[in-house]
C-alpha positions in Angstrom: -37.2 -28.5 124.3 -36.1 -30.1 127.8 -39.8 -32.0 127.3 -38.7 -35.2 127.9 -37.4 -37.4 131.9 -34.1 -37.8 129.8 -33.6 -34.4 129.9 -35.1 -33.6 133.4 -33.0 -31.0 135.6 -31.7 -33.5 138.1 -32.9 -33.1 141.5 -31.8 -34.6 145.1 -34.1 -37.3 147.1 -36.0 -35.9 150.1 -34.1 -36.4 153.6 -36.3 -39.4 154.2 -35.8 -40.4 150.7 -33.0 -40.7 151.4 -32.7 -42.1 154.5 -35.7 -45.0 153.0 -32.8 -45.6 149.7 -30.1 -46.5 152.8 -32.2 -48.9 153.9 -34.0 -50.2 151.5 -29.8 -50.8 149.7 -29.0 -52.3 153.1 -31.4 -55.0 152.8 -32.9 -54.1 156.3 -36.1 -51.7 155.3 -38.4 -53.3 158.1 -41.7 -52.4 155.7 -44.7 -52.2 158.5 -47.3 -50.1 157.9 -49.0 -47.9 160.5 -48.5 -47.9 163.7 -47.2 -45.5 166.5 -44.0 -43.0 165.6 -40.5 -44.2 166.4 -37.5 -43.2 168.2 -34.3 -44.4 166.2 -31.2 -44.3 168.3 -29.7 -40.5 168.4 -25.9 -40.3 167.0 -23.6 -40.4 169.7 -22.8 -36.9 171.1 -26.6 -35.4 170.0 -27.7 -34.4 173.1 -30.1 -31.6 174.5 -29.5 -29.4 177.1 -26.5 -31.2 178.0 -28.9 -35.0 178.6 -27.1 -37.6 176.2 -30.2 -39.9 174.9 -33.1 -36.9 174.4 -35.5 -39.2 173.6 -36.8 -42.5 174.4 -35.7 -45.3 172.1 -38.3 -47.4 170.9 -37.4 -50.8 172.4 -38.3 -52.8 169.5 -34.7 -52.6 167.3 -36.6 -53.4 164.4 -39.1 -50.9 164.2 -35.7 -48.6 164.5 -35.3 -49.2 160.7 -39.5 -48.8 160.3 -39.7 -46.0 157.2 -39.0 -42.5 157.9 -41.9 -41.6 157.6 -42.7 -43.3 161.1 -39.7 -41.5 162.5 -40.3 -39.1 165.8 -40.3 -35.3 165.2 -39.3 -33.3 168.0 -39.0 -29.7 167.6 -35.9 -29.4 169.4 -34.3 -31.8 168.9 -34.7 -32.8 165.0 -33.3 -36.6 164.1 -29.5 -35.6 162.4 -29.3 -37.8 159.6 -33.4 -36.2 158.3 -32.1 -32.4 159.7 -28.8 -32.7 157.4 -30.9 -33.6 154.0 -33.1 -30.5 154.9 -36.1 -32.7 156.1 -39.7 -30.5 156.8 -39.7 -28.4 158.9 -42.6 -29.7 162.0 -42.5 -25.1 163.2 -43.7 -23.6 160.0 -46.6 -24.4 157.4 -44.5 -24.2 153.3 -45.0 -25.2 150.7 -41.8 -25.6 149.4 -38.3 -27.7 150.9 -35.5 -26.1 150.8 -32.6 -28.1 149.1 -29.4 -27.2 149.6 -25.7 -29.1 148.8 -23.4 -29.3 151.7 -19.6 -30.5 152.3 -21.9 -31.2 155.7 -24.2 -34.0 153.4 -21.8 -36.1 152.4 -19.2 -36.1 155.8 -22.1 -37.2 157.5 -22.9 -40.0 154.6 -18.8 -41.0 155.0 -18.9 -40.7 158.5 -22.3 -41.2 160.6 -21.8 -44.5 162.5 -25.7 -45.5 161.4 -24.4 -45.4 157.0 -21.8 -47.2 158.2 -23.5 -50.0 159.7 -25.8 -49.9 156.5 -23.4 -49.6 153.9 -21.1 -52.9 156.0 -25.1 -54.6 156.0 -25.0 -53.8 151.8 -21.7 -55.4 151.6 -22.6 -58.1 153.3 -25.9 -58.7 151.1 -24.1 -58.7 148.1 -21.7 -60.9 149.5 -24.2 -63.6 150.0 -26.3 -62.7 146.6 -23.6 -62.5 144.5 -20.9 -65.4 146.0 -17.4 -65.1 145.6 -16.5 -63.1 141.9 -15.6 -59.5 142.2 -18.0 -59.0 138.5 -20.6 -60.7 140.0 -20.8 -59.1 143.4 -20.6 -55.1 140.8 -22.7 -56.6 138.9 -25.1 -57.3 141.5 -24.0 -53.8 143.4 -25.2 -51.9 140.5 -28.3 -54.4 140.2 -29.3 -53.0 143.9 -28.2 -49.2 143.6 -29.0 -48.4 140.0 -31.2 -51.4 138.5 -28.6 -51.3 135.4 -24.8 -53.3 135.1 -21.8 -51.7 134.8 -20.4 -50.4 131.6 -17.8 -51.2 130.2 -15.2 -48.4 131.8 -17.3 -48.4 135.3 -16.4 -52.3 135.7 -12.5 -51.4 135.0 -12.6 -48.9 137.6 -14.0 -51.0 139.7 -11.2 -54.2 139.2 -8.5 -52.1 139.3 -9.7 -49.8 143.1 -10.8 -53.1 144.5 -7.0 -54.4 143.4 -5.3 -51.4 144.8 -7.3 -52.2 148.1 -6.5 -55.3 148.2 -2.9 -54.4 147.3 -3.6 -52.0 150.5 -4.8 -54.1 153.2 -1.6 -57.8 152.1 1.0 -54.7 153.4 -0.8 -53.2 156.5 -1.2 -56.7 157.2 2.1 -57.4 157.0 3.5 -54.2 158.5 1.4 -55.4 161.5 2.8 -59.2 161.5 6.5 -57.4 161.3 5.7 -55.5 164.2 4.1 -57.8 166.2 7.0 -61.0 165.0 9.4 -57.4 166.5 7.9 -57.3 169.7 
């Protein structure tokens, strides 16, 4: 019992794998092999000793989307997205990583500007590849993220959610139109 892969215990991806999977899903991963470390832009508000811009950002913007293996490691200022998901500590030799689950990780994925940019790129990719049909876009999204089609429950839940969001957006647009007309 428990020897088959189907019942293997779940395990969260490592920090670098999470960043790389976000890049792959968004279609922004630059799969260049080798070369010097890259310094992607740091999130706003990240500073060291009160100075903004704790490292000089790599000039080539394509380098910002290279695999996490190539992200510059600064012991005094780890890359924030990777640090949140327990990246390997560069200060110590270790054979095992800590694997934590915290609300900060979920908040980072929801609120991080870079993750938001990658999510928008994923949405644009799905729209470009699948067209205007909600069903086709949902199928393409599941193919990209899960390598399968959604089951009936998932499809119905997603389509219901999309319908609710369409109504909310229409209501907000109507409210803005009425507010602007009254001015």
